[in-house]
Backbone as JSON Lines, residues from 0, in Angstrom:
{"i":0,"aa":"M","n":[0.85,-1.2,0.0],"ca":[0.0,0.0,0.0],"c":[0.88,1.23,0.0]}
{"i":1,"aa":"T","n":[0.57,2.19,-0.86],"ca":[1.32,3.43,-0.92],"c":[0.73,4.44,0.04]}
{"i":2,"aa":"A","n":[1.45,5.55,0.25],"ca":[0.95,6.6,1.13],"c":[-0.36,7.18,0.6]}
{"i":3,"aa":"A","n":[-0.51,7.19,-0.72],"ca":[-1.73,7.74,-1.31],"c":[-2.94,6.88,-1.01]}
{"i":4,"aa":"D","n":[-2.68,5.59,-0.75],"ca":[-3.8,4.68,-0.47],"c":[-4.26,4.75,0.98]}
{"i":5,"aa":"A","n":[-3.45,5.34,1.86],"ca":[-3.77,5.36,3.28],"c":[-4.94,6.31,3.54]}
{"i":6,"aa":"T","n":[-5.74,5.97,4.51],"ca":[-6.84,6.84,4.91],"c":[-6.29,7.98,5.74]}
{"i":7,"aa":"P","n":[-6.52,9.24,5.35],"ca":[-5.91,10.37,6.05],"c":[-6.28,10.43,7.53]}
{"i":8,"aa":"D","n":[-7.51,10.04,7.87],"ca":[-7.96,10.17,9.25],"c":[-7.64,8.96,10.1]}
{"i":9,"aa":"A","n":[-7.02,7.94,9.54],"ca":[-6.72,6.73,10.31],"c":[-5.65,7.04,11.34]}
{"i":10,"aa":"P","n":[-5.83,6.59,12.59],"ca":[-4.79,6.84,13.6],"c":[-3.53,6.06,13.26]}
{"i":11,"aa":"P","n":[-2.37,6.61,13.58],"ca":[-1.14,5.89,13.28],"c":[-1.05,4.64,14.14]}
{"i":12,"aa":"P","n":[-0.42,3.59,13.65],"ca":[-0.27,2.37,14.46],"c":[0.63,2.66,15.64]}
{"i":13,"aa":"P","n":[0.45,1.94,16.75],"ca":[1.32,2.17,17.9],"c":[2.75,1.79,17.58]}
{"i":14,"aa":"A","n":[3.69,2.49,18.21],"ca":[5.09,2.15,18.03],"c":[5.35,0.75,18.56]}
{"i":15,"aa":"P","n":[6.33,0.05,17.99],"ca":[6.63,-1.3,18.49],"c":[6.9,-1.29,19.99]}
{"i":16,"aa":"G","n":[6.21,-2.12,20.71],"ca":[6.39,-2.18,22.16],"c":[5.48,-1.27,22.94]}
{"i":17,"aa":"A","n":[4.91,-0.25,22.3],"ca":[4.01,0.66,23.0],"c":[2.65,0.01,23.2]}
{"i":18,"aa":"P","n":[1.91,0.39,24.24],"ca":[0.57,-0.18,24.43],"c":[-0.31,0.06,23.2]}
{"i":19,"aa":"G","n":[-0.97,-1.01,22.75],"ca":[-1.78,-0.88,21.55],"c":[-3.23,-1.23,21.75]}
{"i":20,"aa":"A","n":[-3.6,-1.86,22.87],"ca":[-4.97,-2.25,23.13],"c":[-5.1,-2.61,24.61]}
{"i":21,"aa":"V","n":[-6.33,-2.62,25.1],"ca":[-6.58,-2.9,26.51],"c":[-7.67,-3.96,26.63]}
{"i":22,"aa":"L","n":[-7.42,-4.97,27.46],"ca":[-8.37,-6.04,27.72],"c":[-8.76,-6.0,29.19]}
{"i":23,"aa":"L","n":[-10.06,-5.88,29.47],"ca":[-10.55,-5.72,30.83],"c":[-11.55,-6.8,31.2]}
{"i":24,"aa":"F","n":[-11.43,-7.32,32.42],"ca":[-12.35,-8.31,32.96],"c":[-13.0,-7.77,34.23]}
{"i":25,"aa":"P","n":[-14.24,-8.19,34.52],"ca":[-14.94,-7.72,35.71],"c":[-14.56,-8.48,36.97]}
{"i":26,"aa":"G","n":[-15.08,-8.0,38.1],"ca":[-14.94,-8.72,39.35],"c":[-15.83,-9.95,39.37]}
{"i":27,"aa":"A","n":[-15.69,-10.77,40.41],"ca":[-16.39,-12.05,40.48],"c":[-17.91,-11.89,40.45]}
{"i":28,"aa":"G","n":[-18.42,-10.8,41.02],"ca":[-19.87,-10.63,41.06],"c":[-20.43,-9.78,39.93]}
{"i":29,"aa":"G","n":[-19.58,-9.33,39.02],"ca":[-20.03,-8.46,37.95],"c":[-19.92,-9.09,36.59]}
{"i":30,"aa":"N","n":[-20.12,-8.27,35.57],"ca":[-19.95,-8.73,34.2],"c":[-19.3,-7.63,33.38]}
{"i":31,"aa":"R","n":[-19.17,-7.87,32.09],"ca":[-18.44,-6.94,31.23],"c":[-19.08,-5.57,31.13]}
{"i":32,"aa":"N","n":[-20.34,-5.44,31.59],"ca":[-21.03,-4.16,31.56],"c":[-20.91,-3.39,32.87]}
{"i":33,"aa":"N","n":[-19.98,-3.81,33.74],"ca":[-19.68,-3.05,34.95],"c":[-19.42,-1.58,34.6]}
{"i":34,"aa":"K","n":[-19.93,-0.67,35.42],"ca":[-19.85,0.75,35.1],"c":[-18.41,1.24,34.95]}
{"i":35,"aa":"T","n":[-17.54,0.76,35.8],"ca":[-16.15,1.2,35.71],"c":[-15.5,0.72,34.42]}
{"i":36,"aa":"L","n":[-15.77,-0.52,34.02],"ca":[-15.2,-1.03,32.78],"c":[-15.75,-0.27,31.58]}
{"i":37,"aa":"V","n":[-17.03,0.04,31.61],"ca":[-17.64,0.82,30.52],"c":[-17.01,2.21,30.46]}
{"i":38,"aa":"A","n":[-16.79,2.83,31.63],"ca":[-16.18,4.16,31.67],"c":[-14.77,4.13,31.09]}
{"i":39,"aa":"L","n":[-14.01,3.09,31.4],"ca":[-12.67,2.95,30.84],"c":[-12.74,2.73,29.33]}
{"i":40,"aa":"D","n":[-13.68,1.93,28.89],"ca":[-13.87,1.67,27.46],"c":[-14.1,2.99,26.72]}
{"i":41,"aa":"K","n":[-14.95,3.83,27.29],"ca":[-15.28,5.1,26.64],"c":[-14.18,6.15,26.8]}
{"i":42,"aa":"G","n":[-13.41,6.06,27.89],"ca":[-12.49,7.14,28.23],"c":[-11.06,6.96,27.79]}
{"i":43,"aa":"L","n":[-10.68,5.77,27.32],"ca":[-9.31,5.55,26.9],"c":[-9.17,5.71,25.39]}
{"i":44,"aa":"D","n":[-7.99,6.1,24.97],"ca":[-7.76,6.36,23.55],"c":[-7.38,5.1,22.76]}
{"i":45,"aa":"L","n":[-7.13,4.01,23.46],"ca":[-6.76,2.76,22.8],"c":[-7.99,1.88,22.57]}
{"i":46,"aa":"P","n":[-7.92,0.93,21.65],"ca":[-9.0,-0.05,21.53],"c":[-9.15,-0.82,22.85]}
{"i":47,"aa":"V","n":[-10.39,-0.97,23.31],"ca":[-10.67,-1.65,24.57],"c":[-11.67,-2.78,24.31]}
{"i":48,"aa":"V","n":[-11.4,-3.93,24.89],"ca":[-12.35,-5.03,24.89],"c":[-12.69,-5.37,26.33]}
{"i":49,"aa":"R","n":[-13.99,-5.42,26.63],"ca":[-14.49,-5.86,27.94],"c":[-14.99,-7.29,27.78]}
{"i":50,"aa":"A","n":[-14.4,-8.2,28.53],"ca":[-14.71,-9.63,28.34],"c":[-15.27,-10.23,29.63]}
{"i":51,"aa":"D","n":[-16.09,-11.25,29.47],"ca":[-16.61,-12.03,30.59],"c":[-15.87,-13.35,30.69]}
{"i":52,"aa":"F","n":[-15.79,-13.88,31.9],"ca":[-15.26,-15.21,32.11],"c":[-16.31,-16.24,31.72]}
{"i":53,"aa":"P","n":[-15.91,-17.5,31.48],"ca":[-16.86,-18.52,31.05],"c":[-18.07,-18.69,31.96]}
{"i":54,"aa":"Y","n":[-17.88,-18.6,33.28],"ca":[-19.03,-18.84,34.16],"c":[-20.13,-17.81,33.96]}
{"i":55,"aa":"R","n":[-19.75,-16.58,33.62],"ca":[-20.76,-15.55,33.34],"c":[-21.47,-15.84,32.03]}
{"i":56,"aa":"R","n":[-20.73,-16.24,31.03],"ca":[-21.32,-16.54,29.73],"c":[-22.28,-17.72,29.83]}
{"i":57,"aa":"E","n":[-21.98,-18.63,30.77],"ca":[-22.8,-19.83,30.94],"c":[-23.93,-19.64,31.95]}
{"i":58,"aa":"G","n":[-24.05,-18.44,32.51],"ca":[-25.14,-18.15,33.43],"c":[-24.94,-18.68,34.83]}
{"i":59,"aa":"R","n":[-23.69,-18.99,35.19],"ca":[-23.41,-19.47,36.54],"c":[-22.93,-18.34,37.43]}
{"i":60,"aa":"K","n":[-23.12,-18.47,38.74],"ca":[-22.72,-17.43,39.68],"c":[-21.35,-17.68,40.29]}
{"i":61,"aa":"A","n":[-20.99,-18.94,40.48],"ca":[-19.71,-19.27,41.09],"c":[-18.58,-19.03,40.11]}
{"i":62,"aa":"P","n":[-17.57,-18.25,40.49],"ca":[-16.46,-17.97,39.56],"c":[-15.72,-19.24,39.14]}
{"i":63,"aa":"D","n":[-15.16,-19.18,37.96],"ca":[-14.33,-20.28,37.48],"c":[-13.1,-20.43,38.37]}
{"i":64,"aa":"R","n":[-12.59,-21.65,38.45],"ca":[-11.31,-21.85,39.11],"c":[-10.2,-21.18,38.29]}
{"i":65,"aa":"A","n":[-9.11,-20.88,38.96],"ca":[-8.05,-20.1,38.32],"c":[-7.57,-20.67,36.99]}
{"i":66,"aa":"P","n":[-7.31,-21.97,36.85],"ca":[-6.82,-22.45,35.54],"c":[-7.77,-22.14,34.38]}
{"i":67,"aa":"K","n":[-9.08,-22.29,34.61],"ca":[-10.04,-22.01,33.55],"c":[-10.11,-20.51,33.27]}
{"i":68,"aa":"A","n":[-10.08,-19.7,34.32],"ca":[-10.13,-18.25,34.13],"c":[-8.88,-17.75,33.42]}
{"i":69,"aa":"I","n":[-7.72,-18.29,33.8],"ca":[-6.47,-17.88,33.17],"c":[-6.44,-18.29,31.7]}
{"i":70,"aa":"A","n":[-6.97,-19.47,31.38],"ca":[-7.05,-19.89,29.98],"c":[-7.92,-18.93,29.19]}
{"i":71,"aa":"C","n":[-8.99,-18.43,29.81],"ca":[-9.85,-17.45,29.15],"c":[-9.1,-16.15,28.88]}
{"i":72,"aa":"V","n":[-8.32,-15.69,29.86],"ca":[-7.51,-14.48,29.67],"c":[-6.56,-14.66,28.49]}
{"i":73,"aa":"R","n":[-5.91,-15.8,28.43],"ca":[-4.97,-16.06,27.34],"c":[-5.68,-16.02,25.98]}
{"i":74,"aa":"E","n":[-6.84,-16.68,25.92],"ca":[-7.57,-16.72,24.66],"c":[-8.01,-15.32,24.23]}
{"i":75,"aa":"E","n":[-8.61,-14.58,25.15],"ca":[-9.1,-13.24,24.81],"c":[-7.96,-12.29,24.45]}
{"i":76,"aa":"A","n":[-6.82,-12.43,25.13],"ca":[-5.68,-11.57,24.81],"c":[-5.17,-11.85,23.4]}
{"i":77,"aa":"G","n":[-5.14,-13.11,23.02],"ca":[-4.72,-13.45,21.67],"c":[-5.67,-12.93,20.62]}
{"i":78,"aa":"L","n":[-6.96,-13.06,20.88],"ca":[-7.97,-12.55,19.94],"c":[-7.87,-11.04,19.79]}
{"i":79,"aa":"L","n":[-7.66,-10.33,20.91],"ca":[-7.58,-8.87,20.85],"c":[-6.32,-8.44,20.1]}
{"i":80,"aa":"A","n":[-5.18,-9.08,20.35],"ca":[-3.96,-8.72,19.64],"c":[-4.15,-8.88,18.14]}
{"i":81,"aa":"D","n":[-4.78,-9.98,17.73],"ca":[-5.02,-10.2,16.31],"c":[-5.97,-9.15,15.74]}
{"i":82,"aa":"A","n":[-7.06,-8.87,16.47],"ca":[-8.06,-7.92,15.97],"c":[-7.51,-6.5,15.89]}
{"i":83,"aa":"A","n":[-6.66,-6.13,16.86],"ca":[-6.12,-4.77,16.89],"c":[-4.86,-4.62,16.04]}
{"i":84,"aa":"G","n":[-4.33,-5.75,15.56],"ca":[-3.12,-5.69,14.74],"c":[-1.89,-5.3,15.53]}
{"i":85,"aa":"V","n":[-1.81,-5.76,16.78],"ca":[-0.65,-5.45,17.61],"c":[-0.02,-6.74,18.11]}
{"i":86,"aa":"A","n":[1.2,-6.64,18.58],"ca":[1.88,-7.8,19.15],"c":[1.28,-8.13,20.51]}
{"i":87,"aa":"P","n":[1.33,-9.39,20.94],"ca":[0.78,-9.75,22.25],"c":[1.34,-8.92,23.39]}
{"i":88,"aa":"E","n":[2.62,-8.55,23.31],"ca":[3.23,-7.77,24.38],"c":[2.81,-6.29,24.36]}
{"i":89,"aa":"Q","n":[1.94,-5.91,23.42],"ca":[1.41,-4.55,23.39],"c":[0.01,-4.46,23.98]}
{"i":90,"aa":"V","n":[-0.52,-5.57,24.48],"ca":[-1.85,-5.58,25.08],"c":[-1.73,-5.35,26.59]}
{"i":91,"aa":"V","n":[-2.46,-4.35,27.08],"ca":[-2.55,-4.1,28.52],"c":[-3.71,-4.94,29.06]}
{"i":92,"aa":"L","n":[-3.47,-5.65,30.13],"ca":[-4.47,-6.54,30.71],"c":[-4.9,-6.04,32.08]}
{"i":93,"aa":"G","n":[-6.09,-6.44,32.5],"ca":[-6.5,-6.09,33.86],"c":[-8.0,-6.06,34.02]}
{"i":94,"aa":"G","n":[-8.42,-5.31,35.03],"ca":[-9.84,-5.21,35.34],"c":[-10.05,-5.03,36.82]}
{"i":95,"aa":"R","n":[-11.27,-5.35,37.24],"ca":[-11.65,-5.18,38.62],"c":[-11.43,-6.46,39.42]}
{"i":96,"aa":"S","n":[-10.88,-6.32,40.62],"ca":[-10.86,-7.37,41.63],"c":[-10.44,-8.73,41.05]}
{"i":97,"aa":"F","n":[-11.35,-9.71,41.05],"ca":[-11.06,-11.06,40.54],"c":[-10.51,-11.0,39.12]}
{"i":98,"aa":"G","n":[-11.1,-10.14,38.28],"ca":[-10.64,-10.05,36.9],"c":[-9.2,-9.61,36.78]}
{"i":99,"aa":"G","n":[-8.83,-8.59,37.56],"ca":[-7.45,-8.13,37.55],"c":[-6.5,-9.18,38.1]}
{"i":100,"aa":"R","n":[-6.94,-9.88,39.15],"ca":[-6.08,-10.9,39.74],"c":[-5.82,-12.03,38.76]}
{"i":101,"aa":"M","n":[-6.85,-12.47,38.04],"ca":[-6.66,-13.54,37.06],"c":[-5.71,-13.09,35.94]}
{"i":102,"aa":"C","n":[-5.81,-11.84,35.53],"ca":[-4.89,-11.32,34.51],"c":[-3.46,-11.31,35.05]}
{"i":103,"aa":"S","n":[-3.29,-10.9,36.3],"ca":[-1.94,-10.87,36.88],"c":[-1.37,-12.28,36.98]}
{"i":104,"aa":"M","n":[-2.21,-13.26,37.3],"ca":[-1.73,-14.64,37.38],"c":[-1.35,-15.17,36.0]}
{"i":105,"aa":"A","n":[-2.13,-14.77,34.96],"ca":[-1.79,-15.18,33.6],"c":[-0.44,-14.62,33.18]}
{"i":106,"aa":"V","n":[-0.19,-13.35,33.52],"ca":[1.1,-12.74,33.18],"c":[2.22,-13.4,33.96]}
{"i":107,"aa":"A","n":[1.97,-13.72,35.23],"ca":[2.99,-14.4,36.04],"c":[3.34,-15.75,35.45]}
{"i":108,"aa":"E","n":[2.38,-16.37,34.76],"ca":[2.63,-17.67,34.12],"c":[3.25,-17.54,32.73]}
{"i":109,"aa":"G","n":[3.5,-16.3,32.29],"ca":[4.21,-16.12,31.03],"c":[3.45,-15.44,29.91]}
{"i":110,"aa":"L","n":[2.19,-15.06,30.13],"ca":[1.44,-14.38,29.07],"c":[2.05,-13.01,28.81]}
{"i":111,"aa":"P","n":[2.44,-12.68,27.58],"ca":[3.0,-11.36,27.29],"c":[1.97,-10.25,27.55]}
{"i":112,"aa":"A","n":[2.44,-9.1,28.0],"ca":[1.56,-7.96,28.24],"c":[2.39,-6.68,28.32]}
{"i":113,"aa":"A","n":[1.74,-5.57,27.98],"ca":[2.41,-4.27,28.12],"c":[2.34,-3.76,29.54]}
{"i":114,"aa":"G","n":[1.39,-4.29,30.32],"ca":[1.22,-3.84,31.7],"c":[-0.07,-4.38,32.26]}
{"i":115,"aa":"L","n":[-0.3,-4.12,33.54],"ca":[-1.48,-4.6,34.24],"c":[-2.19,-3.44,34.93]}
{"i":116,"aa":"V","n":[-3.51,-3.35,34.7],"ca":[-4.36,-2.38,35.39],"c":[-5.18,-3.16,36.43]}
{"i":117,"aa":"L","n":[-4.91,-2.94,37.7],"ca":[-5.51,-3.71,38.78],"c":[-6.37,-2.79,39.64]}
{"i":118,"aa":"V","n":[-7.67,-2.78,39.36],"ca":[-8.61,-1.93,40.09],"c":[-9.2,-2.74,41.24]}
{"i":119,"aa":"S","n":[-9.06,-2.22,42.46],"ca":[-9.54,-2.92,43.67],"c":[-8.98,-4.34,43.74]}
{"i":120,"aa":"Y","n":[-7.66,-4.44,43.64],"ca":[-7.04,-5.76,43.69],"c":[-7.38,-6.43,45.02]}
{"i":121,"aa":"P","n":[-7.88,-7.69,44.99],"ca":[-8.28,-8.38,46.22],"c":[-7.09,-9.07,46.88]}
{"i":122,"aa":"L","n":[-6.37,-8.32,47.67],"ca":[-5.15,-8.84,48.29],"c":[-5.45,-10.03,49.2]}
{"i":123,"aa":"H","n":[-6.59,-9.96,49.89],"ca":[-7.03,-11.05,50.77],"c":[-8.53,-10.93,50.95]}
{"i":124,"aa":"P","n":[-9.22,-11.99,51.39],"ca":[-10.65,-11.87,51.67],"c":[-10.89,-10.9,52.83]}
{"i":125,"aa":"P","n":[-12.02,-10.23,52.86],"ca":[-12.32,-9.31,53.96],"c":[-12.22,-10.01,55.32]}
{"i":126,"aa":"G","n":[-11.5,-9.38,56.23],"ca":[-11.36,-9.94,57.56],"c":[-10.41,-11.12,57.65]}
{"i":127,"aa":"R","n":[-9.73,-11.46,56.56],"ca":[-8.81,-12.62,56.55],"c":[-7.45,-12.18,56.01]}
{"i":128,"aa":"P","n":[-6.8,-11.25,56.67],"ca":[-5.52,-10.74,56.14],"c":[-4.43,-11.8,56.04]}
{"i":129,"aa":"E","n":[-4.63,-12.95,56.73],"ca":[-3.63,-14.01,56.66],"c":[-3.74,-14.82,55.37]}
{"i":130,"aa":"K","n":[-4.88,-14.72,54.67],"ca":[-5.08,-15.49,53.43],"c":[-4.69,-14.62,52.22]}
{"i":131,"aa":"L","n":[-3.42,-14.37,52.12],"ca":[-2.91,-13.49,51.08],"c":[-2.91,-14.15,49.7]}
{"i":132,"aa":"R","n":[-3.13,-13.32,48.68],"ca":[-3.11,-13.78,47.29],"c":[-1.93,-13.13,46.59]}
{"i":133,"aa":"V","n":[-0.74,-13.47,47.04],"ca":[0.44,-12.74,46.59],"c":[1.56,-13.64,46.05]}
{"i":134,"aa":"E","n":[1.33,-14.96,46.02],"ca":[2.42,-15.87,45.67],"c":[3.02,-15.56,44.3]}
{"i":135,"aa":"H","n":[2.19,-15.1,43.37],"ca":[2.66,-14.89,42.0],"c":[3.27,-13.52,41.77]}
{"i":136,"aa":"L","n":[3.15,-12.61,42.72],"ca":[3.59,-11.23,42.48],"c":[5.08,-11.13,42.11]}
{"i":137,"aa":"P","n":[5.98,-11.91,42.7],"ca":[7.39,-11.78,42.3],"c":[7.67,-12.15,40.85]}
{"i":138,"aa":"A","n":[6.7,-12.73,40.16],"ca":[6.9,-13.1,38.75],"c":[6.37,-12.04,37.79]}
{"i":139,"aa":"L","n":[5.91,-10.91,38.31],"ca":[5.36,-9.85,37.45],"c":[6.46,-8.85,37.09]}
{"i":140,"aa":"A","n":[6.96,-8.96,35.87],"ca":[8.04,-8.08,35.42],"c":[7.52,-6.91,34.59]}
{"i":141,"aa":"V","n":[6.19,-6.77,34.46],"ca":[5.62,-5.69,33.65],"c":[5.17,-4.54,34.55]}
{"i":142,"aa":"P","n":[4.97,-3.34,34.0],"ca":[4.43,-2.24,34.81],"c":[3.05,-2.57,35.34]}
{"i":143,"aa":"C","n":[2.8,-2.22,36.6],"ca":[1.52,-2.52,37.25],"c":[0.94,-1.24,37.85]}
{"i":144,"aa":"L","n":[-0.35,-1.04,37.61],"ca":[-1.08,0.07,38.22],"c":[-2.13,-0.49,39.17]}
{"i":145,"aa":"F","n":[-2.05,-0.11,40.43],"ca":[-3.05,-0.47,41.43],"c":[-3.89,0.76,41.72]}
{"i":146,"aa":"V","n":[-5.22,0.64,41.53],"ca":[-6.15,1.71,41.89],"c":[-7.1,1.14,42.93]}
{"i":147,"aa":"S","n":[-7.03,1.64,44.14],"ca":[-7.83,1.08,45.24],"c":[-8.3,2.19,46.18]}
{"i":148,"aa":"G","n":[-9.39,1.89,46.89],"ca":[-9.88,2.81,47.9],"c":[-9.16,2.61,49.22]}
{"i":149,"aa":"D","n":[-9.05,3.67,50.01],"ca":[-8.34,3.54,51.28],"c":[-9.19,2.88,52.37]}
{"i":150,"aa":"R","n":[-10.44,2.51,52.03],"ca":[-11.29,1.79,52.97],"c":[-11.68,0.42,52.42]}
{"i":151,"aa":"D","n":[-10.88,-0.11,51.52],"ca":[-11.17,-1.41,50.9],"c":[-10.85,-2.53,51.88]}
{"i":152,"aa":"P","n":[-11.86,-3.34,52.27],"ca":[-11.59,-4.43,53.22],"c":[-10.78,-5.57,52.61]}
{"i":153,"aa":"F","n":[-10.58,-5.56,51.3],"ca":[-9.79,-6.59,50.64],"c":[-8.29,-6.27,50.67]}
{"i":154,"aa":"G","n":[-7.92,-5.12,51.23],"ca":[-6.52,-4.74,51.3],"c":[-6.36,-3.27,51.56]}
{"i":155,"aa":"T","n":[-5.64,-2.9,52.62],"ca":[-5.41,-1.49,52.93],"c":[-4.29,-0.95,52.05]}
{"i":156,"aa":"P","n":[-4.17,0.37,51.93],"ca":[-3.05,0.92,51.17],"c":[-1.69,0.45,51.69]}
{"i":157,"aa":"A","n":[-1.57,0.34,53.02],"ca":[-0.3,-0.12,53.58],"c":[-0.02,-1.57,53.21]}
{"i":158,"aa":"E","n":[-1.05,-2.4,53.24],"ca":[-0.87,-3.81,52.86],"c":[-0.49,-3.92,51.39]}
{"i":159,"aa":"L","n":[-1.17,-3.16,50.53],"ca":[-0.85,-3.22,49.11],"c":[0.58,-2.76,48.85]}
{"i":160,"aa":"A","n":[0.98,-1.68,49.51],"ca":[2.34,-1.18,49.32],"c":[3.36,-2.22,49.78]}
{"i":161,"aa":"E","n":[3.09,-2.85,50.92],"ca":[4.03,-3.85,51.45],"c":[4.2,-5.02,50.5]}
{"i":162,"aa":"H","n":[3.1,-5.59,50.04],"ca":[3.18,-6.82,49.27],"c":[3.49,-6.56,47.79]}
{"i":163,"aa":"S","n":[3.09,-5.42,47.25],"ca":[3.44,-5.13,45.86],"c":[4.91,-4.8,45.71]}
{"i":164,"aa":"A","n":[5.62,-4.57,46.82],"ca":[7.06,-4.33,46.75],"c":[7.8,-5.56,46.22]}
{"i":165,"aa":"A","n":[7.15,-6.72,46.23],"ca":[7.76,-7.94,45.7],"c":[7.74,-7.97,44.18]}
{"i":166,"aa":"I","n":[6.99,-7.07,43.55],"ca":[6.88,-7.05,42.09],"c":[8.13,-6.42,41.49]}
{"i":167,"aa":"P","n":[8.86,-7.12,40.62],"ca":[10.07,-6.54,40.04],"c":[9.8,-5.45,39.0]}
{"i":168,"aa":"G","n":[8.63,-5.47,38.37],"ca":[8.29,-4.43,37.41],"c":[7.91,-3.13,38.1]}
{"i":169,"aa":"P","n":[7.84,-2.03,37.35],"ca":[7.47,-0.74,37.94],"c":[6.04,-0.77,38.48]}
{"i":170,"aa":"V","n":[5.84,-0.28,39.68],"ca":[4.53,-0.31,40.33],"c":[4.07,1.12,40.63]}
{"i":171,"aa":"T","n":[2.82,1.41,40.28],"ca":[2.2,2.69,40.57],"c":[0.96,2.46,41.41]}
{"i":172,"aa":"H","n":[0.8,3.23,42.48],"ca":[-0.39,3.13,43.32],"c":[-1.19,4.43,43.23]}
{"i":173,"aa":"V","n":[-2.49,4.29,43.01],"ca":[-3.41,5.42,43.09],"c":[-4.46,5.06,44.14]}
{"i":174,"aa":"T","n":[-4.53,5.85,45.2],"ca":[-5.46,5.57,46.29],"c":[-6.61,6.57,46.25]}
{"i":175,"aa":"I","n":[-7.84,6.04,46.27],"ca":[-9.04,6.87,46.23],"c":[-9.5,7.11,47.67]}
{"i":176,"aa":"P","n":[-9.46,8.36,48.15],"ca":[-9.88,8.64,49.53],"c":[-11.34,8.27,49.76]}
{"i":177,"aa":"G","n":[-11.6,7.54,50.83],"ca":[-12.96,7.15,51.18],"c":[-13.51,6.01,50.37]}
{"i":178,"aa":"G","n":[-12.74,5.49,49.42],"ca":[-13.25,4.45,48.53],"c":[-13.24,3.08,49.17]}
{"i":179,"aa":"R","n":[-14.33,2.34,48.99],"ca":[-14.4,0.96,49.42],"c":[-14.12,0.06,48.21]}
{"i":180,"aa":"H","n":[-14.41,-1.23,48.32],"ca":[-14.01,-2.17,47.27],"c":[-14.72,-1.86,45.94]}
{"i":181,"aa":"E","n":[-15.99,-1.44,46.0],"ca":[-16.73,-1.21,44.76],"c":[-16.33,0.08,44.07]}
{"i":182,"aa":"L","n":[-15.69,1.0,44.8],"ca":[-15.26,2.29,44.23],"c":[-16.4,2.96,43.46]}
{"i":183,"aa":"G","n":[-17.56,3.02,44.07],"ca":[-18.71,3.64,43.42],"c":[-18.57,5.14,43.3]}
{"i":184,"aa":"G","n":[-19.0,5.67,42.17],"ca":[-19.07,7.12,41.97],"c":[-17.75,7.81,41.67]}
{"i":185,"aa":"V","n":[-16.69,7.06,41.43],"ca":[-15.39,7.7,41.17],"c":[-14.8,7.27,39.83]}
{"i":186,"aa":"D","n":[-15.65,6.85,38.92],"ca":[-15.15,6.4,37.63],"c":[-14.3,7.44,36.9]}
{"i":187,"aa":"P","n":[-14.67,8.74,36.93],"ca":[-13.8,9.72,36.26],"c":[-12.38,9.72,36.82]}
{"i":188,"aa":"Q","n":[-12.24,9.55,38.13],"ca":[-10.91,9.49,38.74],"c":[-10.15,8.25,38.29]}
{"i":189,"aa":"I","n":[-10.86,7.14,38.19],"ca":[-10.22,5.9,37.77],"c":[-9.75,6.02,36.31]}
{"i":190,"aa":"V","n":[-10.61,6.55,35.46],"ca":[-10.26,6.72,34.05],"c":[-9.04,7.63,33.92]}
{"i":191,"aa":"E","n":[-9.02,8.73,34.65],"ca":[-7.89,9.65,34.57],"c":[-6.61,8.99,35.06]}
{"i":192,"aa":"A","n":[-6.72,8.19,36.13],"ca":[-5.53,7.49,36.64],"c":[-4.97,6.53,35.6]}
{"i":193,"aa":"V","n":[-5.85,5.81,34.93],"ca":[-5.4,4.84,33.93],"c":[-4.84,5.57,32.7]}
{"i":194,"aa":"R","n":[-5.5,6.63,32.28],"ca":[-5.01,7.41,31.13],"c":[-3.6,7.95,31.4]}
{"i":195,"aa":"T","n":[-3.42,8.51,32.58],"ca":[-2.13,9.08,32.94],"c":[-1.05,8.01,32.97]}
{"i":196,"aa":"W","n":[-1.39,6.87,33.56],"ca":[-0.43,5.77,33.65],"c":[-0.06,5.24,32.26]}
{"i":197,"aa":"L","n":[-1.08,5.04,31.41],"ca":[-0.83,4.55,30.06],"c":[0.08,5.5,29.29]}
{"i":198,"aa":"A","n":[-0.13,6.8,29.48],"ca":[0.68,7.79,28.75],"c":[2.14,7.73,29.16]}
{"i":199,"aa":"G","n":[2.42,7.21,30.34],"ca":[3.79,7.13,30.81],"c":[4.49,5.83,30.49]}
{"i":200,"aa":"L","n":[3.77,4.89,29.86],"ca":[4.41,3.62,29.52],"c":[5.29,3.79,28.29]}
{"i":201,"aa":"P","n":[6.34,2.98,28.17],"ca":[7.25,3.08,27.01],"c":[6.51,2.88,25.71]}
């Protein structure tokens, strides 16, 4: 194709290695139409896909076990990379709570990614700080963004800072004052945090 054949208004392709698309998954009790995911879809400049895990597609309430959920992340990431015309390592992965955690586990197991967006990361079950979900964090070599409320019972800002220090990749924390796990009513702040973080990625 020559320059004359190109569409003048078409956005330029992302530079090699730069973020080229975003894949988002909901929390365990939500679906792809979660308000925060929709706000990110509308507010980011990159192509965004909001995906459901198999249990949601099948009408079940109980979340999939990690291997099945991680396989879903891998499949959806591959489909998005192909559809957006970017390399697998140019896809940013993440989402809310369970969705973000499954994406982080997929990356820890070797799935290429440009970075992880972890909204309300569930560090531990409420009231069970001893049941940490951190074993895979030392395997995360990609940039990670944590956006959480300072009243989230799934992990305090101090707990997140302590345990995310095990991540070898660059880590950014954005704390929403007064925010609980659902982070209701602060979608504009979340979108701005993600936009700013994405703009700073290589």
